[in-house]
C-alpha positions as protocol buffer text, in pm:
chain_id: "A"
residue {
  index: 1
  type: MET
  ca { x: 3637 y: 277 z: -1450 }
}
residue {
  index: 2
  type: ARG
  ca { x: 3354 y: 254 z: -1199 }
}
residue {
  index: 3
  type: ALA
  ca { x: 3111 y: -33 z: -1227 }
}
residue {
  index: 4
  type: LYS
  ca { x: 2780 y: 43 z: -1397 }
}
residue {
  index: 5
  type: ILE
  ca { x: 2494 y: -110 z: -1203 }
}
residue {
  index: 6
  type: ALA
  ca { x: 2125 y: -152 z: -1282 }
}
residue {
  index: 7
  type: ALA
  ca { x: 1951 y: -264 z: -964 }
}
residue {
  index: 8
  type: GLY
  ca { x: 1585 y: -358 z: -944 }
}
residue {
  index: 9
  type: ASN
  ca { x: 1391 y: -345 z: -617 }
}
residue {
  index: 10
  type: TRP
  ca { x: 1075 y: -555 z: -641 }
}
residue {
  index: 11
  type: LYS
  ca { x: 963 y: -443 z: -294 }
}
residue {
  index: 12
  type: MET
  ca { x: 664 y: -648 z: -166 }
}
residue {
  index: 13
  type: ASN
  ca { x: 572 y: -781 z: -507 }
}
residue {
  index: 14
  type: GLY
  ca { x: 604 y: -1120 z: -671 }
}
residue {
  index: 15
  type: THR
  ca { x: 566 y: -1490 z: -603 }
}
residue {
  index: 16
  type: ALA
  ca { x: 758 y: -1781 z: -750 }
}
residue {
  index: 17
  type: ALA
  ca { x: 574 y: -1736 z: -1080 }
}
residue {
  index: 18
  type: ALA
  ca { x: 735 y: -1392 z: -1120 }
}
residue {
  index: 19
  type: LEU
  ca { x: 1080 y: -1550 z: -1146 }
}
residue {
  index: 20
  type: SER
  ca { x: 1004 y: -1622 z: -1511 }
}
residue {
  index: 21
  type: GLU
  ca { x: 1092 y: -1255 z: -1559 }
}
residue {
  index: 22
  type: LEU
  ca { x: 1456 y: -1350 z: -1500 }
}
residue {
  index: 23
  type: ASP
  ca { x: 1462 y: -1563 z: -1815 }
}
residue {
  index: 24
  type: ALA
  ca { x: 1275 y: -1295 z: -2005 }
}
residue {
  index: 25
  type: LEU
  ca { x: 1517 y: -1027 z: -1888 }
}
residue {
  index: 26
  type: ALA
  ca { x: 1822 y: -1235 z: -1981 }
}
residue {
  index: 27
  type: ALA
  ca { x: 1688 y: -1268 z: -2335 }
}
residue {
  index: 28
  type: LEU
  ca { x: 1664 y: -889 z: -2366 }
}
residue {
  index: 29
  type: LEU
  ca { x: 2002 y: -790 z: -2219 }
}
residue {
  index: 30
  type: PRO
  ca { x: 2249 y: -609 z: -2445 }
}
residue {
  index: 31
  type: ALA
  ca { x: 2559 y: -794 z: -2565 }
}
residue {
  index: 32
  type: THR
  ca { x: 2774 y: -625 z: -2303 }
}
residue {
  index: 33
  type: PRO
  ca { x: 2542 y: -552 z: -2012 }
}
residue {
  index: 34
  type: PRO
  ca { x: 2628 y: -360 z: -1696 }
}
residue {
  index: 35
  type: THR
  ca { x: 2603 y: -537 z: -1363 }
}
residue {
  index: 36
  type: VAL
  ca { x: 2238 y: -628 z: -1311 }
}
residue {
  index: 37
  type: VAL
  ca { x: 2110 y: -685 z: -957 }
}
residue {
  index: 38
  type: LEU
  ca { x: 1754 y: -795 z: -885 }
}
residue {
  index: 39
  type: CYS
  ca { x: 1620 y: -766 z: -530 }
}
residue {
  index: 40
  type: PRO
  ca { x: 1305 y: -979 z: -490 }
}
residue {
  index: 41
  type: PRO
  ca { x: 1121 y: -1041 z: -161 }
}
residue {
  index: 42
  type: ALA
  ca { x: 1310 y: -1253 z: 92 }
}
residue {
  index: 43
  type: PRO
  ca { x: 1111 y: -1577 z: 33 }
}
residue {
  index: 44
  type: LEU
  ca { x: 1227 y: -1574 z: -330 }
}
residue {
  index: 45
  type: LEU
  ca { x: 1598 y: -1512 z: -269 }
}
residue {
  index: 46
  type: TYR
  ca { x: 1719 y: -1873 z: -292 }
}
residue {
  index: 47
  type: ARG
  ca { x: 1510 y: -1961 z: -597 }
}
residue {
  index: 48
  type: ALA
  ca { x: 1603 y: -1633 z: -763 }
}
residue {
  index: 49
  type: SER
  ca { x: 1973 y: -1698 z: -701 }
}
residue {
  index: 50
  type: GLU
  ca { x: 1943 y: -2042 z: -856 }
}
residue {
  index: 51
  type: ALA
  ca { x: 1752 y: -1909 z: -1156 }
}
residue {
  index: 52
  type: ALA
  ca { x: 1981 y: -1611 z: -1211 }
}
residue {
  index: 53
  type: ARG
  ca { x: 2311 y: -1796 z: -1195 }
}
residue {
  index: 54
  type: ALA
  ca { x: 2297 y: -1913 z: -1558 }
}
residue {
  index: 55
  type: HIS
  ca { x: 2229 y: -1557 z: -1677 }
}
residue {
  index: 56
  type: GLY
  ca { x: 2501 y: -1374 z: -1486 }
}
residue {
  index: 57
  type: ILE
  ca { x: 2241 y: -1168 z: -1300 }
}
residue {
  index: 58
  type: ALA
  ca { x: 2315 y: -1090 z: -936 }
}
residue {
  index: 59
  type: ILE
  ca { x: 2053 y: -1122 z: -663 }
}
residue {
  index: 60
  type: GLY
  ca { x: 2016 y: -893 z: -364 }
}
residue {
  index: 61
  type: ALA
  ca { x: 1794 y: -872 z: -58 }
}
residue {
  index: 62
  type: GLN
  ca { x: 1583 y: -569 z: 27 }
}
residue {
  index: 63
  type: ASP
  ca { x: 1702 y: -547 z: 387 }
}
residue {
  index: 64
  type: CYS
  ca { x: 1889 y: -727 z: 664 }
}
residue {
  index: 65
  type: HIS
  ca { x: 1901 y: -703 z: 1041 }
}
residue {
  index: 66
  type: MET
  ca { x: 2161 y: -497 z: 1223 }
}
residue {
  index: 67
  type: ASP
  ca { x: 2261 y: -797 z: 1437 }
}
residue {
  index: 68
  type: ALA
  ca { x: 2415 y: -1124 z: 1325 }
}
residue {
  index: 69
  type: SER
  ca { x: 2155 y: -1339 z: 1504 }
}
residue {
  index: 70
  type: GLY
  ca { x: 1917 y: -1332 z: 1796 }
}
residue {
  index: 71
  type: PRO
  ca { x: 1555 y: -1318 z: 1911 }
}
residue {
  index: 72
  type: PHE
  ca { x: 1423 y: -1107 z: 1624 }
}
residue {
  index: 73
  type: THR
  ca { x: 1109 y: -1280 z: 1499 }
}
residue {
  index: 74
  type: GLY
  ca { x: 1045 y: -1224 z: 1131 }
}
residue {
  index: 75
  type: ASP
  ca { x: 1384 y: -1065 z: 1056 }
}
residue {
  index: 76
  type: ILE
  ca { x: 1663 y: -1193 z: 833 }
}
residue {
  index: 77
  type: SER
  ca { x: 2034 y: -1159 z: 899 }
}
residue {
  index: 78
  type: ALA
  ca { x: 2301 y: -1070 z: 645 }
}
residue {
  index: 79
  type: THR
  ca { x: 2449 y: -1417 z: 686 }
}
residue {
  index: 80
  type: MET
  ca { x: 2111 y: -1569 z: 597 }
}
residue {
  index: 81
  type: VAL
  ca { x: 2096 y: -1346 z: 290 }
}
residue {
  index: 82
  type: ALA
  ca { x: 2440 y: -1460 z: 179 }
}
residue {
  index: 83
  type: ASP
  ca { x: 2341 y: -1823 z: 241 }
}
residue {
  index: 84
  type: THR
  ca { x: 2070 y: -1793 z: -25 }
}
residue {
  index: 85
  type: GLY
  ca { x: 2333 y: -1714 z: -288 }
}
residue {
  index: 86
  type: ALA
  ca { x: 2260 y: -1342 z: -292 }
}
residue {
  index: 87
  type: SER
  ca { x: 2551 y: -1099 z: -327 }
}
residue {
  index: 88
  type: HIS
  ca { x: 2393 y: -763 z: -242 }
}
residue {
  index: 89
  type: VAL
  ca { x: 2155 y: -612 z: 12 }
}
residue {
  index: 90
  type: ILE
  ca { x: 1971 y: -280 z: 17 }
}
residue {
  index: 91
  type: VAL
  ca { x: 1994 y: -93 z: 348 }
}
residue {
  index: 92
  type: GLY
  ca { x: 1843 y: 238 z: 452 }
}
residue {
  index: 93
  type: HIS
  ca { x: 1570 y: 258 z: 190 }
}
residue {
  index: 94
  type: SER
  ca { x: 1343 y: 552 z: 267 }
}
residue {
  index: 95
  type: GLU
  ca { x: 1048 y: 317 z: 315 }
}
residue {
  index: 96
  type: ARG
  ca { x: 1242 y: 142 z: 592 }
}
residue {
  index: 97
  type: ARG
  ca { x: 1358 y: 471 z: 744 }
}
residue {
  index: 98
  type: ASP
  ca { x: 1000 y: 601 z: 744 }
}
residue {
  index: 99
  type: ALA
  ca { x: 773 y: 305 z: 818 }
}
residue {
  index: 100
  type: HIS
  ca { x: 1018 y: 128 z: 1051 }
}
residue {
  index: 101
  type: GLU
  ca { x: 1181 y: 441 z: 1195 }
}
residue {
  index: 102
  type: GLU
  ca { x: 1531 y: 326 z: 1104 }
}
residue {
  index: 103
  type: THR
  ca { x: 1802 y: 574 z: 1194 }
}
residue {
  index: 104
  type: ASN
  ca { x: 2135 y: 647 z: 1030 }
}
residue {
  index: 105
  type: SER
  ca { x: 2306 y: 443 z: 1302 }
}
residue {
  index: 106
  type: ASP
  ca { x: 2072 y: 149 z: 1229 }
}
residue {
  index: 107
  type: VAL
  ca { x: 2162 y: 168 z: 861 }
}
residue {
  index: 108
  type: ARG
  ca { x: 2532 y: 188 z: 944 }
}
residue {
  index: 109
  type: ALA
  ca { x: 2505 y: -125 z: 1159 }
}
residue {
  index: 110
  type: LYS
  ca { x: 2324 y: -310 z: 880 }
}
residue {
  index: 111
  type: ALA
  ca { x: 2593 y: -213 z: 631 }
}
residue {
  index: 112
  type: ARG
  ca { x: 2859 y: -349 z: 866 }
}
residue {
  index: 113
  type: GLN
  ca { x: 2668 y: -677 z: 893 }
}
residue {
  index: 114
  type: ALA
  ca { x: 2642 y: -692 z: 515 }
}
residue {
  index: 115
  type: TRP
  ca { x: 3017 y: -650 z: 478 }
}
residue {
  index: 116
  type: ALA
  ca { x: 3086 y: -912 z: 745 }
}
residue {
  index: 117
  type: ALA
  ca { x: 2873 y: -1159 z: 549 }
}
residue {
  index: 118
  type: GLY
  ca { x: 3057 y: -1083 z: 226 }
}
residue {
  index: 119
  type: LEU
  ca { x: 2771 y: -884 z: 76 }
}
residue {
  index: 120
  type: THR
  ca { x: 2780 y: -553 z: -108 }
}
residue {
  index: 121
  type: ALA
  ca { x: 2568 y: -296 z: 76 }
}
residue {
  index: 122
  type: ILE
  ca { x: 2350 y: -67 z: -136 }
}
residue {
  index: 123
  type: ILE
  ca { x: 2309 y: 225 z: 105 }
}
residue {
  index: 124
  type: CYS
  ca { x: 2014 y: 453 z: 28 }
}
residue {
  index: 125
  type: ILE
  ca { x: 1997 y: 822 z: 109 }
}
residue {
  index: 126
  type: GLY
  ca { x: 1758 y: 1096 z: 1 }
}
residue {
  index: 127
  type: GLU
  ca { x: 1565 y: 1403 z: 102 }
}
residue {
  index: 128
  type: SER
  ca { x: 1191 y: 1459 z: 147 }
}
residue {
  index: 129
  type: GLY
  ca { x: 982 y: 1698 z: -56 }
}
residue {
  index: 130
  type: ASP
  ca { x: 980 y: 1943 z: 235 }
}
residue {
  index: 131
  type: ASP
  ca { x: 1359 y: 1927 z: 256 }
}
residue {
  index: 132
  type: ARG
  ca { x: 1387 y: 1999 z: -115 }
}
residue {
  index: 133
  type: ALA
  ca { x: 1141 y: 2289 z: -94 }
}
residue {
  index: 134
  type: ALA
  ca { x: 1337 y: 2438 z: 197 }
}
residue {
  index: 135
  type: ASN
  ca { x: 1667 y: 2408 z: 5 }
}
residue {
  index: 136
  type: ASN
  ca { x: 1798 y: 2167 z: 269 }
}
residue {
  index: 137
  type: THR
  ca { x: 1878 y: 1883 z: 27 }
}
residue {
  index: 138
  type: LEU
  ca { x: 2257 y: 1887 z: 55 }
}
residue {
  index: 139
  type: ASP
  ca { x: 2247 y: 1922 z: 434 }
}
residue {
  index: 140
  type: ILE
  ca { x: 2020 y: 1618 z: 459 }
}
residue {
  index: 141
  type: ILE
  ca { x: 2237 y: 1420 z: 218 }
}
residue {
  index: 142
  type: ALA
  ca { x: 2553 y: 1513 z: 407 }
}
residue {
  index: 143
  type: GLY
  ca { x: 2403 y: 1400 z: 738 }
}
residue {
  index: 144
  type: GLN
  ca { x: 2266 y: 1074 z: 606 }
}
residue {
  index: 145
  type: LEU
  ca { x: 2588 y: 988 z: 426 }
}
residue {
  index: 146
  type: ALA
  ca { x: 2804 y: 1066 z: 730 }
}
residue {
  index: 147
  type: GLY
  ca { x: 2577 y: 872 z: 966 }
}
residue {
  index: 148
  type: SER
  ca { x: 2489 y: 573 z: 745 }
}
residue {
  index: 149
  type: LEU
  ca { x: 2826 y: 491 z: 590 }
}
residue {
  index: 150
  type: PRO
  ca { x: 3061 y: 290 z: 811 }
}
residue {
  index: 151
  type: ASP
  ca { x: 3434 y: 343 z: 806 }
}
residue {
  index: 152
  type: GLY
  ca { x: 3602 y: 106 z: 563 }
}
residue {
  index: 153
  type: ALA
  ca { x: 3378 y: 160 z: 262 }
}
residue {
  index: 154
  type: THR
  ca { x: 3536 y: 51 z: -66 }
}
residue {
  index: 155
  type: ALA
  ca { x: 3442 y: 27 z: -430 }
}
residue {
  index: 156
  type: THR
  ca { x: 3374 y: -344 z: -387 }
}
residue {
  index: 157
  type: ASN
  ca { x: 3170 y: -351 z: -67 }
}
residue {
  index: 158
  type: THR
  ca { x: 2955 y: -40 z: -109 }
}
residue {
  index: 159
  type: VAL
  ca { x: 2713 y: 121 z: -351 }
}
residue {
  index: 160
  type: ILE
  ca { x: 2539 y: 450 z: -269 }
}
residue {
  index: 161
  type: ALA
  ca { x: 2188 y: 506 z: -404 }
}
residue {
  index: 162
  type: TYR
  ca { x: 2049 y: 860 z: -405 }
}
residue {
  index: 163
  type: GLU
  ca { x: 1671 y: 839 z: -398 }
}
residue {
  index: 164
  type: PRO
  ca { x: 1484 y: 1165 z: -340 }
}
residue {
  index: 165
  type: ILE
  ca { x: 1185 y: 1049 z: -137 }
}
residue {
  index: 166
  type: TRP
  ca { x: 947 y: 1281 z: -321 }
}
residue {
  index: 167
  type: ALA
  ca { x: 1033 y: 1111 z: -652 }
}
residue {
  index: 168
  type: ILE
  ca { x: 984 y: 749 z: -545 }
}
residue {
  index: 169
  type: GLY
  ca { x: 679 y: 604 z: -717 }
}
residue {
  index: 170
  type: THR
  ca { x: 535 y: 949 z: -791 }
}
residue {
  index: 171
  type: GLY
  ca { x: 642 y: 998 z: -1150 }
}
residue {
  index: 172
  type: LYS
  ca { x: 824 y: 1314 z: -1046 }
}
residue {
  index: 173
  type: VAL
  ca { x: 1193 y: 1329 z: -1134 }
}
residue {
  index: 174
  type: PRO
  ca { x: 1452 y: 1594 z: -1046 }
}
residue {
  index: 175
  type: THR
  ca { x: 1599 y: 1787 z: -1334 }
}
residue {
  index: 176
  type: LEU
  ca { x: 1928 y: 1661 z: -1472 }
}
residue {
  index: 177
  type: ALA
  ca { x: 2097 y: 1964 z: -1314 }
}
residue {
  index: 178
  type: GLU
  ca { x: 1953 y: 1872 z: -973 }
}
residue {
  index: 179
  type: ILE
  ca { x: 2065 y: 1511 z: -1007 }
}
residue {
  index: 180
  type: ILE
  ca { x: 2415 y: 1623 z: -1111 }
}
residue {
  index: 181
  type: ASP
  ca { x: 2433 y: 1863 z: -817 }
}
residue {
  index: 182
  type: VAL
  ca { x: 2356 y: 1593 z: -560 }
}
residue {
  index: 183
  type: HIS
  ca { x: 2568 y: 1320 z: -718 }
}
residue {
  index: 184
  type: ASP
  ca { x: 2870 y: 1550 z: -754 }
}
residue {
  index: 185
  type: PHE
  ca { x: 2825 y: 1650 z: -389 }
}
residue {
  index: 186
  type: ILE
  ca { x: 2814 y: 1285 z: -279 }
}
residue {
  index: 187
  type: ARG
  ca { x: 3126 y: 1207 z: -483 }
}
residue {
  index: 188
  type: THR
  ca { x: 3315 y: 1493 z: -320 }
}
residue {
  index: 189
  type: ARG
  ca { x: 3211 y: 1375 z: 27 }
}
residue {
  index: 190
  type: LEU
  ca { x: 3308 y: 1015 z: -49 }
}
residue {
  index: 191
  type: CYS
  ca { x: 3654 y: 1120 z: -169 }
}
residue {
  index: 192
  type: ALA
  ca { x: 3704 y: 1327 z: 145 }
}
residue {
  index: 193
  type: ARG
  ca { x: 3586 y: 1043 z: 369 }
}
residue {
  index: 194
  type: CYS
  ca { x: 3735 y: 737 z: 198 }
}
residue {
  index: 195
  type: GLY
  ca { x: 4031 y: 881 z: 11 }
}
residue {
  index: 196
  type: ALA
  ca { x: 4044 y: 983 z: -353 }
}
residue {
  index: 197
  type: THR
  ca { x: 4091 y: 635 z: -498 }
}
residue {
  index: 198
  type: GLU
  ca { x: 3818 y: 453 z: -305 }
}
residue {
  index: 199
  type: GLY
  ca { x: 3586 y: 754 z: -297 }
}
residue {
  index: 200
  type: ASP
  ca { x: 3602 y: 790 z: -672 }
}
residue {
  index: 201
  type: GLY
  ca { x: 3546 y: 418 z: -724 }
}
residue {
  index: 202
  type: ILE
  ca { x: 3225 y: 371 z: -522 }
}
residue {
  index: 203
  type: PRO
  ca { x: 2930 y: 347 z: -765 }
}
residue {
  index: 204
  type: LEU
  ca { x: 2653 y: 606 z: -724 }
}
residue {
  index: 205
  type: LEU
  ca { x: 2303 y: 512 z: -836 }
}
residue {
  index: 206
  type: TYR
  ca { x: 2003 y: 735 z: -891 }
}
residue {
  index: 207
  type: GLY
  ca { x: 1660 y: 609 z: -791 }
}
residue {
  index: 208
  type: GLY
  ca { x: 1313 y: 759 z: -805 }
}
residue {
  index: 209
  type: SER
  ca { x: 1067 y: 708 z: -1092 }
}
residue {
  index: 210
  type: VAL
  ca { x: 1334 y: 584 z: -1334 }
}
residue {
  index: 211
  type: LYS
  ca { x: 1161 y: 475 z: -1655 }
}
residue {
  index: 212
  type: PRO
  ca { x: 1272 y: 372 z: -2004 }
}
residue {
  index: 213
  type: ASP
  ca { x: 1179 y: 718 z: -2134 }
}
residue {
  index: 214
  type: ASN
  ca { x: 1396 y: 916 z: -1889 }
}
residue {
  index: 215
  type: ALA
  ca { x: 1688 y: 678 z: -1827 }
}
residue {
  index: 216
  type: ARG
  ca { x: 1910 y: 806 z: -2108 }
}
residue {
  index: 217
  type: THR
  ca { x: 1883 y: 1162 z: -1979 }
}
residue {
  index: 218
  type: ILE
  ca { x: 1962 y: 1059 z: -1622 }
}
residue {
  index: 219
  type: PHE
  ca { x: 2265 y: 857 z: -1729 }
}
residue {
  index: 220
  type: LYS
  ca { x: 2419 y: 1163 z: -1894 }
}
residue {
  index: 221
  type: ALA
  ca { x: 2540 y: 1276 z: -1551 }
}
residue {
  index: 222
  type: ALA
  ca { x: 2908 y: 1193 z: -1502 }
}
residue {
  index: 223
  type: ASN
  ca { x: 2861 y: 1074 z: -1143 }
}
residue {
  index: 224
  type: VAL
  ca { x: 2551 y: 865 z: -1210 }
}
residue {
  index: 225
  type: ASP
  ca { x: 2679 y: 510 z: -1245 }
}
residue {
  index: 226
  type: GLY
  ca { x: 2344 y: 340 z: -1273 }
}
residue {
  index: 227
  type: ALA
  ca { x: 1998 y: 324 z: -1123 }
}
residue {
  index: 228
  type: LEU
  ca { x: 1801 y: 168 z: -841 }
}
residue {
  index: 229
  type: VAL
  ca { x: 1470 y: 97 z: -1009 }
}
residue {
  index: 230
  type: GLY
  ca { x: 1140 y: 15 z: -840 }
}
residue {
  index: 231
  type: GLY
  ca { x: 823 y: -59 z: -1032 }
}
residue {
  index: 232
  type: ALA
  ca { x: 989 y: -62 z: -1372 }
}
residue {
  index: 233
  type: SER
  ca { x: 1206 y: -357 z: -1265 }
}
residue {
  index: 234
  type: LEU
  ca { x: 909 y: -590 z: -1218 }
}
residue {
  index: 235
  type: LYS
  ca { x: 872 y: -656 z: -1590 }
}
residue {
  index: 236
  type: ALA
  ca { x: 1163 y: -748 z: -1815 }
}
residue {
  index: 237
  type: SER
  ca { x: 1011 y: -545 z: -2097 }
}
residue {
  index: 238
  type: ASP
  ca { x: 1031 y: -230 z: -1881 }
}
residue {
  index: 239
  type: PHE
  ca { x: 1364 y: -298 z: -1711 }
}
residue {
  index: 240
  type: ALA
  ca { x: 1562 y: -408 z: -2017 }
}
residue {
  index: 241
  type: PRO
  ca { x: 1549 y: -69 z: -2195 }
}
residue {
  index: 242
  type: ILE
  ca { x: 1685 y: 98 z: -1881 }
}
residue {
  index: 243
  type: ILE
  ca { x: 1970 y: -154 z: -1869 }
}
residue {
  index: 244
  type: THR
  ca { x: 2041 y: -99 z: -2237 }
}
residue {
  index: 245
  type: ALA
  ca { x: 2046 y: 280 z: -2188 }
}
residue {
  index: 246
  type: LEU
  ca { x: 2298 y: 236 z: -1907 }
}
residue {
  index: 247
  type: SER
  ca { x: 2520 y: 8 z: -2117 }
}
residue {
  index: 248
  type: GLN
  ca { x: 2530 y: 276 z: -2387 }
}
residue {
  index: 249
  type: SER
  ca { x: 2599 y: 569 z: -2153 }
}
């Protein structure tokens, strides 16, 4: 059985006062919840880890540097992330690839650093609206997966998140058939790359305008093992129904 994971990416939102949402979320979790990972901004990582420990909620960072240390003002290393008590880190999010011009090789290096620090890397891949319109989705996904995933990926050190860029924060969501098509394709590629056992064990998340009202439909796909949620993860009242839908899928 693959792990079911509900991950929340707060992006550049939240101050210390927002950590009260951790207690609120814990009170709304189902009796047998999936793995829940919250990824707040870097300044909140330590306090979030302390607050989440009692609730069994994991904490992740939104990014890490591709080097272990050095003269990189304003950056944070994977070792620093782990030192806060966090267990996961997102790498390769489309907003990083776009705004910071991160390449597949950059993402691969960050994933390696995450593994070296004992973190689970949540590696993001996804096509643009133009790619989708041109029917290039699977080619883009194949290239990003091949270039961003280091050798040595396992079911314990890696999570893959498929986030079509055109769906992030737009309210647009692929059809269930489109989600199934991409996730089945990723699963096949992972099995070919990592071997059947490891490739079949790596969790695949869907991300892009996941809401309480569409989560149950999305989780019907056999190779969707959870979600990477943006805005809906900021409030416990919005995130909890998604987590519950995943636990019942």
